[in-house]
All heavy atoms as TSV, in Angstrom:
chain	resi	resn	atom	element	x	y	z
A	1	MET	N	N	-1.814	-14.753	-10.307
A	1	MET	CA	C	-0.556	-14.349	-9.600
A	1	MET	C	C	-1.057	-13.603	-8.329
A	1	MET	O	O	-2.085	-12.995	-8.331
A	1	MET	CB	C	0.346	-13.493	-10.454
A	1	MET	CG	C	-0.056	-12.125	-10.714
A	1	MET	SD	S	1.020	-11.202	-11.692
A	1	MET	CE	C	-0.113	-10.210	-12.727
A	2	LYS	N	N	-0.224	-13.735	-7.375
A	2	LYS	CA	C	-0.443	-13.057	-6.016
A	2	LYS	C	C	0.393	-11.823	-6.008
A	2	LYS	O	O	1.626	-11.942	-6.349
A	2	LYS	CB	C	-0.155	-13.968	-4.935
A	2	LYS	CG	C	-0.255	-13.282	-3.469
A	2	LYS	CD	C	-1.624	-13.124	-2.940
A	2	LYS	CE	C	-2.218	-14.335	-2.413
A	2	LYS	NZ	N	-3.492	-14.148	-1.805
A	3	LEU	N	N	-0.160	-10.610	-5.785
A	3	LEU	CA	C	0.584	-9.382	-5.823
A	3	LEU	C	C	0.578	-8.727	-4.367
A	3	LEU	O	O	-0.318	-8.995	-3.596
A	3	LEU	CB	C	-0.003	-8.338	-6.666
A	3	LEU	CG	C	-0.205	-8.783	-8.223
A	3	LEU	CD1	C	-1.024	-7.730	-8.912
A	3	LEU	CD2	C	1.152	-9.017	-8.812
A	4	TYR	N	N	1.738	-8.051	-4.060
A	4	TYR	CA	C	1.936	-7.454	-2.754
A	4	TYR	C	C	2.324	-6.030	-3.033
A	4	TYR	O	O	3.173	-5.721	-3.867
A	4	TYR	CB	C	3.016	-8.267	-2.056
A	4	TYR	CG	C	3.487	-7.516	-0.738
A	4	TYR	CD1	C	2.818	-7.824	0.540
A	4	TYR	CD2	C	4.550	-6.658	-0.751
A	4	TYR	CE1	C	3.281	-7.204	1.631
A	4	TYR	CE2	C	4.999	-6.004	0.391
A	4	TYR	CZ	C	4.366	-6.345	1.553
A	4	TYR	OH	O	4.795	-5.755	2.790
A	5	ARG	N	N	1.775	-5.144	-2.220
A	5	ARG	CA	C	2.272	-3.714	-2.139
A	5	ARG	C	C	2.375	-3.230	-0.678
A	5	ARG	O	O	1.584	-3.710	0.149
A	5	ARG	CB	C	1.277	-2.789	-2.941
A	5	ARG	CG	C	1.253	-2.985	-4.291
A	5	ARG	CD	C	0.138	-2.152	-4.896
A	5	ARG	NE	N	0.460	-0.704	-4.880
A	5	ARG	CZ	C	-0.389	0.289	-5.000
A	5	ARG	NH1	N	-1.623	-0.011	-5.242
A	5	ARG	NH2	N	0.077	1.575	-5.039
A	6	LEU	N	N	3.309	-2.327	-0.441
A	6	LEU	CA	C	3.329	-1.695	0.815
A	6	LEU	C	C	3.038	-0.190	0.598
A	6	LEU	O	O	3.961	0.451	0.001
A	6	LEU	CB	C	4.706	-1.877	1.613
A	6	LEU	CG	C	4.780	-1.216	2.844
A	6	LEU	CD1	C	3.856	-1.854	3.838
A	6	LEU	CD2	C	6.235	-1.367	3.370
A	7	LEU	N	N	1.895	0.160	1.074
A	7	LEU	CA	C	1.496	1.645	0.793
A	7	LEU	C	C	2.072	2.466	1.938
A	7	LEU	O	O	1.903	2.063	3.183
A	7	LEU	CB	C	-0.036	1.678	0.815
A	7	LEU	CG	C	-0.751	0.787	-0.271
A	7	LEU	CD1	C	-2.280	0.970	-0.022
A	7	LEU	CD2	C	-0.242	1.172	-1.577
A	8	THR	N	N	2.698	3.544	1.727
A	8	THR	CA	C	3.303	4.469	2.755
A	8	THR	C	C	2.896	5.835	2.380
A	8	THR	O	O	2.637	6.233	1.337
A	8	THR	CB	C	4.787	4.317	2.821
A	8	THR	OG1	O	5.297	4.763	1.571
A	8	THR	CG2	C	5.190	2.849	3.127
A	9	GLU	N	N	2.809	6.638	3.562
A	9	GLU	CA	C	2.507	8.082	3.343
A	9	GLU	C	C	2.655	8.640	4.721
A	9	GLU	O	O	2.634	8.013	5.720
A	9	GLU	CB	C	1.026	8.195	2.849
A	9	GLU	CG	C	0.559	9.585	2.529
A	9	GLU	CD	C	1.244	10.240	1.417
A	9	GLU	OE1	O	1.268	9.733	0.296
A	9	GLU	OE2	O	1.908	11.274	1.685
A	10	ASP	N	N	2.709	10.083	4.710
A	10	ASP	CA	C	2.601	10.739	5.958
A	10	ASP	C	C	1.268	10.511	6.709
A	10	ASP	O	O	0.279	10.129	5.946
A	10	ASP	CB	C	2.703	12.288	5.788
A	10	ASP	CG	C	4.153	12.718	5.289
A	10	ASP	OD1	O	5.056	11.807	5.430
A	10	ASP	OD2	O	4.280	13.770	4.989
A	11	ASP	N	N	1.223	10.635	7.960
A	11	ASP	CA	C	-0.050	10.367	8.695
A	11	ASP	C	C	-1.018	11.522	8.518
A	11	ASP	O	O	-1.205	12.349	9.409
A	11	ASP	CB	C	0.275	10.181	10.251
A	11	ASP	CG	C	-0.924	9.769	11.028
A	11	ASP	OD1	O	-1.943	9.327	10.416
A	11	ASP	OD2	O	-0.848	9.694	12.253
A	12	THR	N	N	-1.637	11.552	7.309
A	12	THR	CA	C	-2.581	12.487	7.006
A	12	THR	C	C	-3.768	11.774	6.261
A	12	THR	O	O	-3.664	10.623	6.111
A	12	THR	CB	C	-2.102	13.561	6.004
A	12	THR	OG1	O	-1.766	12.964	4.780
A	12	THR	CG2	C	-0.852	14.356	6.670
A	13	SER	N	N	-4.715	12.537	5.871
A	13	SER	CA	C	-5.798	11.932	5.153
A	13	SER	C	C	-5.437	11.350	3.759
A	13	SER	O	O	-6.025	10.384	3.242
A	13	SER	CB	C	-6.975	12.980	4.907
A	13	SER	OG	O	-6.638	14.057	4.145
A	14	ALA	N	N	-4.230	11.772	3.339
A	14	ALA	CA	C	-3.723	11.285	1.978
A	14	ALA	C	C	-3.388	9.761	2.147
A	14	ALA	O	O	-3.680	9.038	1.238
A	14	ALA	CB	C	-2.433	12.024	1.662
A	15	PHE	N	N	-2.971	9.394	3.410
A	15	PHE	CA	C	-2.711	7.926	3.575
A	15	PHE	C	C	-4.020	7.193	3.444
A	15	PHE	O	O	-4.129	6.137	2.875
A	15	PHE	CB	C	-2.010	7.710	4.860
A	15	PHE	CG	C	-1.849	6.152	5.287
A	15	PHE	CD1	C	-0.975	5.452	4.536
A	15	PHE	CD2	C	-2.621	5.606	6.272
A	15	PHE	CE1	C	-0.803	4.074	4.782
A	15	PHE	CE2	C	-2.509	4.357	6.541
A	15	PHE	CZ	C	-1.511	3.522	5.842
A	16	CYS	N	N	-5.110	7.627	4.148
A	16	CYS	CA	C	-6.365	7.026	4.108
A	16	CYS	C	C	-6.922	6.843	2.724
A	16	CYS	O	O	-7.443	5.837	2.292
A	16	CYS	CB	C	-7.391	7.628	5.080
A	16	CYS	SG	S	-6.919	7.599	6.780
A	17	HIS	N	N	-6.777	8.002	1.990
A	17	HIS	CA	C	-7.252	7.972	0.572
A	17	HIS	C	C	-6.437	6.962	-0.320
A	17	HIS	O	O	-7.067	6.331	-1.158
A	17	HIS	CB	C	-7.127	9.385	0.015
A	17	HIS	CG	C	-8.115	10.294	0.511
A	17	HIS	ND1	N	-9.486	10.236	0.283
A	17	HIS	CD2	C	-8.035	11.339	1.366
A	17	HIS	CE1	C	-10.133	11.249	0.761
A	17	HIS	NE2	N	-9.217	11.926	1.617
A	18	LYS	N	N	-5.163	6.850	-0.071
A	18	LYS	CA	C	-4.354	5.882	-0.771
A	18	LYS	C	C	-4.843	4.455	-0.545
A	18	LYS	O	O	-4.977	3.630	-1.422
A	18	LYS	CB	C	-2.865	6.078	-0.403
A	18	LYS	CG	C	-1.892	5.243	-1.253
A	18	LYS	CD	C	-0.453	5.378	-0.819
A	18	LYS	CE	C	0.127	6.675	-1.441
A	18	LYS	NZ	N	1.646	6.681	-1.162
A	19	VAL	N	N	-5.079	4.093	0.763
A	19	VAL	CA	C	-5.468	2.837	1.133
A	19	VAL	C	C	-6.927	2.602	0.587
A	19	VAL	O	O	-7.163	1.531	-0.010
A	19	VAL	CB	C	-5.425	2.557	2.625
A	19	VAL	CG1	C	-6.015	1.188	3.062
A	19	VAL	CG2	C	-3.987	2.663	3.139
A	20	THR	N	N	-7.782	3.526	0.651
A	20	THR	CA	C	-9.106	3.418	0.241
A	20	THR	C	C	-9.155	3.133	-1.265
A	20	THR	O	O	-9.867	2.290	-1.789
A	20	THR	CB	C	-9.965	4.629	0.564
A	20	THR	OG1	O	-9.940	4.801	2.039
A	20	THR	CG2	C	-11.408	4.556	-0.032
A	21	ALA	N	N	-8.311	3.879	-2.000
A	21	ALA	CA	C	-8.263	3.667	-3.500
A	21	ALA	C	C	-7.834	2.267	-3.794
A	21	ALA	O	O	-8.370	1.630	-4.716
A	21	ALA	CB	C	-7.268	4.719	-4.091
A	22	ALA	N	N	-6.847	1.751	-3.128
A	22	ALA	CA	C	-6.392	0.376	-3.246
A	22	ALA	C	C	-7.456	-0.652	-3.005
A	22	ALA	O	O	-7.745	-1.563	-3.760
A	22	ALA	CB	C	-5.125	0.072	-2.483
A	23	LEU	N	N	-8.205	-0.435	-1.906
A	23	LEU	CA	C	-9.289	-1.371	-1.541
A	23	LEU	C	C	-10.322	-1.383	-2.611
A	23	LEU	O	O	-10.937	-2.393	-3.015
A	23	LEU	CB	C	-9.944	-0.922	-0.239
A	23	LEU	CG	C	-9.038	-1.129	1.009
A	23	LEU	CD1	C	-9.687	-0.560	2.279
A	23	LEU	CD2	C	-8.652	-2.622	1.197
A	24	ASN	N	N	-10.647	-0.171	-3.191
A	24	ASN	CA	C	-11.642	-0.098	-4.227
A	24	ASN	C	C	-11.173	-0.681	-5.610
A	24	ASN	O	O	-11.979	-0.863	-6.529
A	24	ASN	CB	C	-12.090	1.341	-4.423
A	24	ASN	CG	C	-13.132	1.806	-3.379
A	24	ASN	OD1	O	-14.256	1.412	-3.483
A	24	ASN	ND2	N	-12.636	2.410	-2.384
A	25	LYS	N	N	-9.882	-0.969	-5.662
A	25	LYS	CA	C	-9.366	-1.594	-6.950
A	25	LYS	C	C	-9.188	-3.057	-6.630
A	25	LYS	O	O	-8.613	-3.845	-7.416
A	25	LYS	CB	C	-8.018	-0.974	-7.325
A	25	LYS	CG	C	-8.143	0.339	-7.863
A	25	LYS	CD	C	-6.880	0.921	-8.274
A	25	LYS	CE	C	-6.804	2.244	-8.875
A	25	LYS	NZ	N	-5.522	2.799	-9.187
A	26	GLY	N	N	-9.746	-3.616	-5.539
A	26	GLY	CA	C	-9.742	-5.038	-5.280
A	26	GLY	C	C	-8.539	-5.491	-4.372
A	26	GLY	O	O	-8.414	-6.729	-4.120
A	27	TRP	N	N	-7.736	-4.698	-3.944
A	27	TRP	CA	C	-6.633	-4.984	-3.020
A	27	TRP	C	C	-7.197	-5.264	-1.577
A	27	TRP	O	O	-8.308	-4.793	-1.301
A	27	TRP	CB	C	-5.580	-3.910	-2.788
A	27	TRP	CG	C	-4.810	-3.684	-4.203
A	27	TRP	CD1	C	-5.150	-2.917	-5.231
A	27	TRP	CD2	C	-3.590	-4.291	-4.468
A	27	TRP	NE1	N	-4.239	-2.948	-6.203
A	27	TRP	CE2	C	-3.193	-3.783	-5.801
A	27	TRP	CE3	C	-2.622	-5.160	-3.820
A	27	TRP	CZ2	C	-1.976	-4.147	-6.417
A	27	TRP	CZ3	C	-1.480	-5.494	-4.516
A	27	TRP	CH2	C	-1.143	-5.008	-5.743
A	28	VAL	N	N	-6.582	-6.187	-0.804
A	28	VAL	CA	C	-7.048	-6.577	0.473
A	28	VAL	C	C	-6.002	-6.211	1.465
A	28	VAL	O	O	-4.828	-6.513	1.235
A	28	VAL	CB	C	-7.381	-8.104	0.366
A	28	VAL	CG1	C	-7.862	-8.584	1.779
A	28	VAL	CG2	C	-8.473	-8.419	-0.656
A	29	LEU	N	N	-6.417	-5.759	2.630
A	29	LEU	CA	C	-5.544	-5.428	3.716
A	29	LEU	C	C	-4.757	-6.687	4.115
A	29	LEU	O	O	-5.373	-7.769	4.148
A	29	LEU	CB	C	-6.161	-4.896	4.883
A	29	LEU	CG	C	-7.010	-3.586	4.699
A	29	LEU	CD1	C	-7.672	-3.172	6.029
A	29	LEU	CD2	C	-6.057	-2.471	4.254
A	30	HIS	N	N	-3.497	-6.629	4.467
A	30	HIS	CA	C	-2.692	-7.751	4.861
A	30	HIS	C	C	-1.983	-7.323	6.011
A	30	HIS	O	O	-1.018	-6.526	6.003
A	30	HIS	CB	C	-1.639	-8.119	3.735
A	30	HIS	CG	C	-0.853	-9.293	4.028
A	30	HIS	ND1	N	-1.321	-10.618	4.104
A	30	HIS	CD2	C	0.521	-9.384	4.383
A	30	HIS	CE1	C	-0.304	-11.460	4.345
A	30	HIS	NE2	N	0.739	-10.701	4.626
A	31	GLY	N	N	-2.395	-7.757	7.224
A	31	GLY	CA	C	-1.771	-7.417	8.517
A	31	GLY	C	C	-2.229	-6.108	9.000
A	31	GLY	O	O	-3.137	-5.454	8.398
A	32	SER	N	N	-1.635	-5.640	10.070
A	32	SER	CA	C	-2.046	-4.317	10.648
A	32	SER	C	C	-1.242	-3.140	10.081
A	32	SER	O	O	-0.066	-3.437	9.601
A	32	SER	CB	C	-1.825	-4.391	12.220
A	32	SER	OG	O	-2.596	-5.355	12.720
A	33	PRO	N	N	-1.815	-2.024	10.170
A	33	PRO	CA	C	-0.869	-0.856	9.683
A	33	PRO	C	C	0.236	-0.595	10.706
A	33	PRO	O	O	0.177	-1.046	11.825
A	33	PRO	CB	C	-1.946	0.316	9.754
A	33	PRO	CG	C	-2.968	-0.068	10.735
A	33	PRO	CD	C	-3.075	-1.564	10.661
A	34	SER	N	N	1.242	0.135	10.244
A	34	SER	CA	C	2.374	0.385	11.049
A	34	SER	C	C	2.621	1.876	11.032
A	34	SER	O	O	2.286	2.642	10.040
A	34	SER	CB	C	3.747	-0.312	10.493
A	34	SER	OG	O	3.595	-1.615	10.566
A	35	TYR	N	N	3.126	2.400	12.188
A	35	TYR	CA	C	3.414	3.882	12.285
A	35	TYR	C	C	4.839	4.055	12.679
A	35	TYR	O	O	5.327	3.298	13.549
A	35	TYR	CB	C	2.451	4.513	13.291
A	35	TYR	CG	C	1.028	4.278	12.933
A	35	TYR	CD1	C	0.233	3.289	13.390
A	35	TYR	CD2	C	0.362	5.189	12.061
A	35	TYR	CE1	C	-1.110	3.109	13.059
A	35	TYR	CE2	C	-1.000	5.027	11.733
A	35	TYR	CZ	C	-1.678	4.014	12.172
A	35	TYR	OH	O	-2.948	3.916	11.869
A	36	ALA	N	N	5.506	5.025	12.253
A	36	ALA	CA	C	6.805	5.331	12.745
A	36	ALA	C	C	7.067	6.879	12.636
A	36	ALA	O	O	6.562	7.569	11.763
A	36	ALA	CB	C	7.881	4.626	11.963
A	37	PHE	N	N	7.933	7.352	13.482
A	37	PHE	CA	C	8.274	8.848	13.449
A	37	PHE	C	C	9.549	8.982	12.567
A	37	PHE	O	O	10.511	8.340	12.714
A	37	PHE	CB	C	8.566	9.284	14.847
A	37	PHE	CG	C	8.732	10.834	14.889
A	37	PHE	CD1	C	7.668	11.660	14.606
A	37	PHE	CD2	C	10.010	11.322	15.194
A	37	PHE	CE1	C	7.869	13.030	14.673
A	37	PHE	CE2	C	10.159	12.734	15.265
A	37	PHE	CZ	C	9.141	13.575	14.951
A	38	ASP	N	N	9.341	9.853	11.544
A	38	ASP	CA	C	10.408	10.207	10.613
A	38	ASP	C	C	11.136	11.351	11.247
A	38	ASP	O	O	10.699	12.535	11.242
A	38	ASP	CB	C	9.846	10.572	9.251
A	38	ASP	CG	C	10.918	10.989	8.227
A	38	ASP	OD1	O	12.037	11.282	8.613
A	38	ASP	OD2	O	10.534	10.898	7.018
A	39	THR	N	N	12.321	11.108	11.923
A	39	THR	CA	C	13.012	12.085	12.664
A	39	THR	C	C	13.631	13.174	11.732
A	39	THR	O	O	13.719	14.329	12.094
A	39	THR	CB	C	14.180	11.456	13.487
A	39	THR	OG1	O	14.986	10.820	12.659
A	39	THR	CG2	C	13.594	10.537	14.573
A	40	GLN	N	N	13.922	12.782	10.508
A	40	GLN	CA	C	14.540	13.750	9.582
A	40	GLN	C	C	13.494	14.854	9.162
A	40	GLN	O	O	13.822	15.934	9.003
A	40	GLN	CB	C	15.135	13.042	8.421
A	40	GLN	CG	C	15.916	13.931	7.509
A	40	GLN	CD	C	16.670	13.036	6.476
A	40	GLN	OE1	O	16.199	11.941	6.038
A	40	GLN	NE2	N	17.828	13.588	5.941
A	41	ARG	N	N	12.313	14.385	8.983
A	41	ARG	CA	C	11.280	15.312	8.537
A	41	ARG	C	C	10.338	15.784	9.627
A	41	ARG	O	O	9.532	16.692	9.532
A	41	ARG	CB	C	10.402	14.639	7.395
A	41	ARG	CG	C	11.204	14.332	6.222
A	41	ARG	CD	C	10.381	13.726	5.073
A	41	ARG	NE	N	9.206	14.371	4.844
A	41	ARG	CZ	C	7.979	13.773	4.825
A	41	ARG	NH1	N	7.863	12.490	4.988
A	41	ARG	NH2	N	6.884	14.460	4.538
A	42	GLY	N	N	10.390	15.084	10.782
A	42	GLY	CA	C	9.599	15.473	11.936
A	42	GLY	C	C	8.105	15.175	11.857
A	42	GLY	O	O	7.252	15.894	12.383
A	43	VAL	N	N	7.756	14.075	11.121
A	43	VAL	CA	C	6.407	13.729	10.911
A	43	VAL	C	C	6.210	12.205	11.176
A	43	VAL	O	O	7.161	11.465	11.078
A	43	VAL	CB	C	5.876	14.018	9.483
A	43	VAL	CG1	C	5.978	15.497	9.271
A	43	VAL	CG2	C	6.668	13.212	8.495
A	44	MET	N	N	4.906	11.842	11.500
A	44	MET	CA	C	4.649	10.416	11.590
A	44	MET	C	C	4.394	9.888	10.163
A	44	MET	O	O	3.863	10.650	9.328
A	44	MET	CB	C	3.339	10.195	12.448
A	44	MET	CG	C	3.538	10.525	13.925
A	44	MET	SD	S	4.704	9.414	14.769
A	44	MET	CE	C	3.964	7.889	14.687
A	45	ARG	N	N	4.833	8.706	9.934
A	45	ARG	CA	C	4.722	8.013	8.715
A	45	ARG	C	C	3.780	6.813	9.020
A	45	ARG	O	O	3.906	6.158	9.967
A	45	ARG	CB	C	5.879	7.593	8.026
A	45	ARG	CG	C	6.806	8.718	7.746
A	45	ARG	CD	C	6.550	9.372	6.421
A	45	ARG	NE	N	6.707	8.454	5.285
A	45	ARG	CZ	C	6.268	8.685	4.091
A	45	ARG	NH1	N	5.593	9.759	3.744
A	45	ARG	NH2	N	6.583	7.741	3.172
A	46	CYS	N	N	2.911	6.414	7.989
A	46	CYS	CA	C	2.069	5.318	8.087
A	46	CYS	C	C	2.509	4.255	6.948
A	46	CYS	O	O	2.888	4.670	5.887
A	46	CYS	CB	C	0.599	5.637	7.874
A	46	CYS	SG	S	0.006	6.750	9.108
A	47	ALA	N	N	2.193	2.957	7.168
A	47	ALA	CA	C	2.394	1.916	6.255
A	47	ALA	C	C	1.261	0.873	6.440
A	47	ALA	O	O	0.867	0.555	7.512
A	47	ALA	CB	C	3.721	1.271	6.318
A	48	GLN	N	N	0.864	0.316	5.286
A	48	GLN	CA	C	-0.175	-0.691	5.285
A	48	GLN	C	C	0.104	-1.592	4.111
A	48	GLN	O	O	0.275	-1.183	2.912
A	48	GLN	CB	C	-1.568	-0.148	5.112
A	48	GLN	CG	C	-2.626	-1.289	4.974
A	48	GLN	CD	C	-2.746	-2.103	6.153
A	48	GLN	OE1	O	-3.144	-1.572	7.278
A	48	GLN	NE2	N	-2.612	-3.432	6.027
A	49	ALA	N	N	0.330	-2.944	4.400
A	49	ALA	CA	C	0.510	-3.931	3.375
A	49	ALA	C	C	-0.805	-4.289	2.701
A	49	ALA	O	O	-1.977	-4.361	3.496
A	49	ALA	CB	C	1.202	-5.190	3.878
A	50	VAL	N	N	-0.933	-4.542	1.365
A	50	VAL	CA	C	-2.078	-4.947	0.804
A	50	VAL	C	C	-1.673	-6.058	-0.267
A	50	VAL	O	O	-0.510	-6.048	-0.805
A	50	VAL	CB	C	-2.843	-3.857	0.032
A	50	VAL	CG1	C	-3.412	-2.841	1.022
A	50	VAL	CG2	C	-1.991	-3.116	-1.019
A	51	VAL	N	N	-2.611	-6.964	-0.550
A	51	VAL	CA	C	-2.360	-8.133	-1.454
A	51	VAL	C	C	-3.548	-8.196	-2.380
A	51	VAL	O	O	-4.603	-7.720	-2.084
A	51	VAL	CB	C	-2.133	-9.430	-0.735
A	51	VAL	CG1	C	-0.830	-9.394	0.123
A	51	VAL	CG2	C	-3.280	-9.817	0.161
A	52	LYS	N	N	-3.345	-8.900	-3.471
A	52	LYS	CA	C	-4.389	-8.980	-4.589
A	52	LYS	C	C	-4.018	-10.218	-5.476
A	52	LYS	O	O	-2.840	-10.387	-5.757
A	52	LYS	CB	C	-4.429	-7.805	-5.379
A	52	LYS	CG	C	-5.533	-7.787	-6.354
A	52	LYS	CD	C	-5.532	-6.412	-7.179
A	52	LYS	CE	C	-6.691	-6.372	-8.116
A	52	LYS	NZ	N	-6.679	-5.053	-8.839
A	53	ASP	N	N	-5.035	-10.980	-5.663
A	53	ASP	CA	C	-4.852	-12.020	-6.676
A	53	ASP	C	C	-5.235	-11.491	-8.058
A	53	ASP	O	O	-6.307	-10.649	-8.251
A	53	ASP	CB	C	-5.882	-13.227	-6.470
A	53	ASP	CG	C	-5.340	-14.047	-5.255
A	53	ASP	OD1	O	-4.105	-14.250	-5.139
A	53	ASP	OD2	O	-6.191	-14.435	-4.419
A	54	ALA	N	N	-4.383	-11.641	-9.104
A	54	ALA	CA	C	-4.646	-11.061	-10.400
A	54	ALA	C	C	-4.256	-12.085	-11.464
A	54	ALA	O	O	-3.409	-12.993	-11.252
A	54	ALA	CB	C	-3.827	-9.842	-10.596
A	55	PRO	N	N	-4.949	-12.014	-12.626
A	55	PRO	CA	C	-4.593	-12.951	-13.708
A	55	PRO	C	C	-3.189	-12.606	-14.214
A	55	PRO	O	O	-2.651	-11.555	-14.123
A	55	PRO	CB	C	-5.646	-12.692	-14.790
A	55	PRO	CG	C	-6.152	-11.255	-14.561
A	55	PRO	CD	C	-6.000	-11.102	-12.897
A	56	GLY	N	N	-2.617	-13.578	-14.888
A	56	GLY	CA	C	-1.293	-13.383	-15.522
A	56	GLY	C	C	-0.103	-13.923	-14.663
A	56	GLY	O	O	-0.385	-14.645	-13.786
A	57	THR	N	N	1.001	-13.685	-15.203
A	57	THR	CA	C	2.274	-14.156	-14.521
A	57	THR	C	C	3.082	-12.946	-14.120
A	57	THR	O	O	3.261	-11.958	-14.867
A	57	THR	CB	C	3.080	-14.996	-15.620
A	57	THR	OG1	O	2.282	-16.021	-16.047
A	57	THR	CG2	C	4.392	-15.518	-14.969
A	58	TYR	N	N	3.522	-12.996	-12.840
A	58	TYR	CA	C	4.306	-11.943	-12.329
A	58	TYR	C	C	5.658	-11.830	-13.041
A	58	TYR	O	O	6.355	-12.824	-13.306
A	58	TYR	CB	C	4.459	-12.125	-10.868
A	58	TYR	CG	C	5.521	-11.006	-10.290
A	58	TYR	CD1	C	5.087	-9.761	-10.083
A	58	TYR	CD2	C	6.842	-11.427	-10.022
A	58	TYR	CE1	C	5.972	-8.797	-9.675
A	58	TYR	CE2	C	7.718	-10.445	-9.577
A	58	TYR	CZ	C	7.318	-9.159	-9.361
A	58	TYR	OH	O	8.241	-8.217	-8.945
A	59	THR	N	N	6.099	-10.615	-13.313
A	59	THR	CA	C	7.442	-10.305	-13.787
A	59	THR	C	C	7.874	-9.047	-12.953
A	59	THR	O	O	6.949	-8.236	-12.503
A	59	THR	CB	C	7.619	-10.084	-15.205
A	59	THR	OG1	O	6.923	-8.859	-15.572
A	59	THR	CG2	C	7.057	-11.204	-16.018
A	60	PRO	N	N	9.159	-8.711	-12.795
A	60	PRO	CA	C	9.563	-7.483	-12.171
A	60	PRO	C	C	9.070	-6.247	-12.821
A	60	PRO	O	O	9.016	-5.106	-12.283
A	60	PRO	CB	C	11.085	-7.554	-12.159
A	60	PRO	CG	C	11.336	-9.117	-12.229
A	60	PRO	CD	C	10.319	-9.583	-13.004
A	61	GLU	N	N	8.609	-6.371	-14.084
A	61	GLU	CA	C	8.111	-5.247	-14.836
A	61	GLU	C	C	6.661	-4.946	-14.497
A	61	GLU	O	O	6.118	-4.031	-15.033
A	61	GLU	CB	C	8.359	-5.365	-16.269
A	61	GLU	CG	C	9.778	-5.370	-16.779
A	61	GLU	CD	C	10.573	-6.660	-16.432
A	61	GLU	OE1	O	9.968	-7.681	-16.479
A	61	GLU	OE2	O	11.819	-6.500	-16.166
A	62	THR	N	N	5.943	-5.854	-13.745
A	62	THR	CA	C	4.550	-5.725	-13.416
A	62	THR	C	C	4.368	-4.373	-12.686
A	62	THR	O	O	5.052	-4.153	-11.783
A	62	THR	CB	C	4.092	-6.880	-12.611
A	62	THR	OG1	O	4.293	-8.104	-13.326
A	62	THR	CG2	C	2.556	-6.668	-12.261
A	63	LYS	N	N	3.437	-3.584	-13.158
A	63	LYS	CA	C	3.216	-2.321	-12.528
A	63	LYS	C	C	2.047	-2.523	-11.598
A	63	LYS	O	O	0.918	-2.457	-11.817
A	63	LYS	CB	C	2.850	-1.173	-13.525
A	63	LYS	CG	C	3.913	-1.085	-14.635
A	63	LYS	CD	C	3.716	0.308	-15.330
A	63	LYS	CE	C	4.841	0.506	-16.418
A	63	LYS	NZ	N	6.215	0.462	-15.942
A	64	LEU	N	N	2.529	-2.573	-10.243
A	64	LEU	CA	C	1.682	-2.920	-9.194
A	64	LEU	C	C	0.496	-1.937	-9.040
A	64	LEU	O	O	-0.614	-2.319	-8.763
A	64	LEU	CB	C	2.405	-3.182	-7.877
A	64	LEU	CG	C	3.432	-4.320	-7.918
A	64	LEU	CD1	C	4.258	-4.353	-6.682
A	64	LEU	CD2	C	2.749	-5.633	-8.246
A	65	GLY	N	N	0.834	-0.713	-9.036
A	65	GLY	CA	C	-0.081	0.340	-8.858
A	65	GLY	C	C	-1.242	0.379	-9.962
A	65	GLY	O	O	-2.236	0.966	-9.714
A	66	GLU	N	N	-1.029	-0.236	-11.101
A	66	GLU	CA	C	-2.015	-0.296	-12.059
A	66	GLU	C	C	-2.883	-1.518	-12.062
A	66	GLU	O	O	-3.738	-1.612	-12.903
A	66	GLU	CB	C	-1.258	-0.183	-13.455
A	66	GLU	CG	C	-0.521	1.087	-13.711
A	66	GLU	CD	C	0.235	1.090	-15.051
A	66	GLU	OE1	O	0.047	0.156	-15.832
A	66	GLU	OE2	O	0.952	2.105	-15.223
A	67	GLN	N	N	-2.635	-2.341	-11.125
A	67	GLN	CA	C	-3.443	-3.538	-10.993
A	67	GLN	C	C	-4.698	-3.342	-10.330
A	67	GLN	O	O	-4.821	-2.551	-9.460
A	67	GLN	CB	C	-2.581	-4.700	-10.324
A	67	GLN	CG	C	-1.332	-5.058	-11.106
A	67	GLN	CD	C	-1.563	-5.607	-12.416
A	67	GLN	OE1	O	-2.388	-6.478	-12.614
A	67	GLN	NE2	N	-0.855	-5.091	-13.351
């Protein structure tokens, strides 16, 4: 099955660690990162899509973060 996740976080090292952890679990970057200003919180937010091929059949109950 092909899996997709959109990782998001404030623009801090926490975002880089989240993406790095996913890469080390076999996820692959998909497209470019995105940045946007969260006016309500007054911070920049980052997003990066990642994909992964995994065995099995996808269901909505699939826990993507555990793959």
